[in-house]
C-alpha beads as a LAMMPS data file, in Angstrom:
LAMMPS data file: protein, C-alpha beads

114 atoms
113 bonds

1 atom types
1 bond types

-500.0 500.0 xlo xhi
-500.0 500.0 ylo yhi
-500.0 500.0 zlo zhi

Masses

1 110.0

Atoms # bond

1 1 1 477.652 -245.703 239.126
2 1 1 478.104 -249.052 237.468
3 1 1 475.377 -251.246 236.008
4 1 1 475.234 -253.555 239.063
5 1 1 474.508 -250.649 241.407
6 1 1 471.778 -249.352 239.084
7 1 1 470.167 -252.798 238.980
8 1 1 470.290 -253.140 242.754
9 1 1 468.511 -249.798 243.118
10 1 1 465.931 -250.474 240.393
11 1 1 464.752 -253.854 241.698
12 1 1 463.526 -252.620 245.132
13 1 1 461.828 -249.614 243.515
14 1 1 459.933 -251.811 241.056
15 1 1 458.923 -254.145 243.894
16 1 1 457.221 -251.200 245.584
17 1 1 455.169 -250.459 242.456
18 1 1 454.021 -254.050 241.859
19 1 1 451.206 -254.051 244.490
20 1 1 449.782 -250.884 242.911
21 1 1 449.725 -252.479 239.474
22 1 1 448.079 -255.631 240.834
23 1 1 445.400 -253.588 242.646
24 1 1 444.659 -251.553 239.526
25 1 1 444.259 -254.770 237.541
26 1 1 441.915 -256.281 240.151
27 1 1 439.326 -253.571 239.525
28 1 1 438.362 -255.453 236.360
29 1 1 437.571 -258.681 238.215
30 1 1 434.127 -259.367 239.723
31 1 1 435.649 -260.592 243.000
32 1 1 437.413 -257.263 243.483
33 1 1 434.198 -255.359 242.824
34 1 1 432.291 -257.561 245.291
35 1 1 434.999 -257.086 247.919
36 1 1 434.845 -253.325 247.480
37 1 1 431.044 -253.375 247.890
38 1 1 431.159 -255.624 250.965
39 1 1 431.880 -252.848 253.485
40 1 1 428.717 -250.956 252.462
41 1 1 426.720 -254.173 252.847
42 1 1 427.990 -254.476 256.451
43 1 1 426.283 -251.220 257.367
44 1 1 422.995 -251.193 259.287
45 1 1 419.920 -249.145 258.356
46 1 1 418.610 -246.781 261.018
47 1 1 416.631 -243.646 261.756
48 1 1 418.132 -240.886 263.897
49 1 1 415.940 -240.231 266.938
50 1 1 418.144 -237.857 268.930
51 1 1 421.626 -236.325 268.774
52 1 1 423.693 -234.979 271.671
53 1 1 426.837 -233.445 270.191
54 1 1 428.195 -232.355 273.609
55 1 1 428.367 -235.944 274.877
56 1 1 429.016 -237.478 271.407
57 1 1 425.924 -239.683 271.638
58 1 1 423.262 -240.582 269.109
59 1 1 419.973 -242.412 269.584
60 1 1 419.165 -244.686 266.655
61 1 1 416.171 -246.841 265.818
62 1 1 418.102 -249.527 263.967
63 1 1 417.735 -252.827 262.193
64 1 1 419.643 -255.955 263.153
65 1 1 423.359 -255.323 263.717
66 1 1 424.872 -258.586 262.525
67 1 1 428.471 -258.053 263.679
68 1 1 427.193 -257.394 267.226
69 1 1 424.548 -260.148 267.093
70 1 1 421.998 -257.506 268.122
71 1 1 418.315 -257.486 267.135
72 1 1 416.503 -254.404 265.861
73 1 1 415.751 -251.835 268.582
74 1 1 416.129 -248.208 269.585
75 1 1 419.201 -247.384 271.656
76 1 1 421.860 -244.801 272.444
77 1 1 425.342 -245.172 270.947
78 1 1 428.573 -243.360 271.707
79 1 1 430.076 -241.834 268.547
80 1 1 433.809 -242.332 268.007
81 1 1 434.176 -238.904 266.336
82 1 1 431.826 -235.981 267.071
83 1 1 432.466 -234.775 263.533
84 1 1 430.285 -237.621 262.259
85 1 1 427.249 -235.918 263.809
86 1 1 427.720 -232.540 262.115
87 1 1 425.096 -232.770 259.361
88 1 1 422.672 -235.229 260.941
89 1 1 419.336 -234.397 262.558
90 1 1 416.435 -236.290 264.134
91 1 1 414.369 -238.077 261.513
92 1 1 417.267 -238.674 259.080
93 1 1 417.563 -242.138 257.551
94 1 1 421.147 -243.376 257.865
95 1 1 423.455 -246.356 257.429
96 1 1 426.028 -246.975 260.151
97 1 1 428.648 -249.315 261.554
98 1 1 429.073 -249.962 265.252
99 1 1 431.485 -251.944 267.391
100 1 1 431.623 -253.023 271.023
101 1 1 434.585 -251.208 272.580
102 1 1 434.982 -252.387 276.140
103 1 1 431.242 -252.749 276.686
104 1 1 430.357 -249.448 274.966
105 1 1 428.500 -249.712 271.689
106 1 1 430.297 -247.188 269.510
107 1 1 429.367 -245.841 266.075
108 1 1 432.502 -245.797 263.924
109 1 1 430.894 -244.775 260.615
110 1 1 427.593 -243.146 259.725
111 1 1 426.183 -241.640 256.537
112 1 1 422.885 -240.490 255.107
113 1 1 421.001 -243.377 253.489
114 1 1 420.445 -243.058 249.743

Bonds

1 1 1 2
2 1 2 3
3 1 3 4
4 1 4 5
5 1 5 6
6 1 6 7
7 1 7 8
8 1 8 9
9 1 9 10
10 1 10 11
11 1 11 12
12 1 12 13
13 1 13 14
14 1 14 15
15 1 15 16
16 1 16 17
17 1 17 18
18 1 18 19
19 1 19 20
20 1 20 21
21 1 21 22
22 1 22 23
23 1 23 24
24 1 24 25
25 1 25 26
26 1 26 27
27 1 27 28
28 1 28 29
29 1 29 30
30 1 30 31
31 1 31 32
32 1 32 33
33 1 33 34
34 1 34 35
35 1 35 36
36 1 36 37
37 1 37 38
38 1 38 39
39 1 39 40
40 1 40 41
41 1 41 42
42 1 42 43
43 1 43 44
44 1 44 45
45 1 45 46
46 1 46 47
47 1 47 48
48 1 48 49
49 1 49 50
50 1 50 51
51 1 51 52
52 1 52 53
53 1 53 54
54 1 54 55
55 1 55 56
56 1 56 57
57 1 57 58
58 1 58 59
59 1 59 60
60 1 60 61
61 1 61 62
62 1 62 63
63 1 63 64
64 1 64 65
65 1 65 66
66 1 66 67
67 1 67 68
68 1 68 69
69 1 69 70
70 1 70 71
71 1 71 72
72 1 72 73
73 1 73 74
74 1 74 75
75 1 75 76
76 1 76 77
77 1 77 78
78 1 78 79
79 1 79 80
80 1 80 81
81 1 81 82
82 1 82 83
83 1 83 84
84 1 84 85
85 1 85 86
86 1 86 87
87 1 87 88
88 1 88 89
89 1 89 90
90 1 90 91
91 1 91 92
92 1 92 93
93 1 93 94
94 1 94 95
95 1 95 96
96 1 96 97
97 1 97 98
98 1 98 99
99 1 99 100
100 1 100 101
101 1 101 102
102 1 102 103
103 1 103 104
104 1 104 105
105 1 105 106
106 1 106 107
107 1 107 108
108 1 108 109
109 1 109 110
110 1 110 111
111 1 111 112
112 1 112 113
113 1 113 114
């Protein structure tokens, strides 16, 4: 293989590695740290009131859900993945994310609150 062929193969390979190097470097910048923390800040505080694993539903007494423009209340949510309910029980304090999927308020992420 001549030098031109080697160069033509090396350039695309190095282009694939560049985004990884840039991302690794960004970890040292405050903006990158703030962006990484932003998803956790989007989560809503709640208390589990009831869980129905068979129907994949959870009743939460929650604070304001900003992305849904919803005030604090107690309501039933569908859970996108039943596996999210595995370790939860009534009375647990949690943080969660929910979306409106075709008129159904659906929990997409949920975790025990620290």
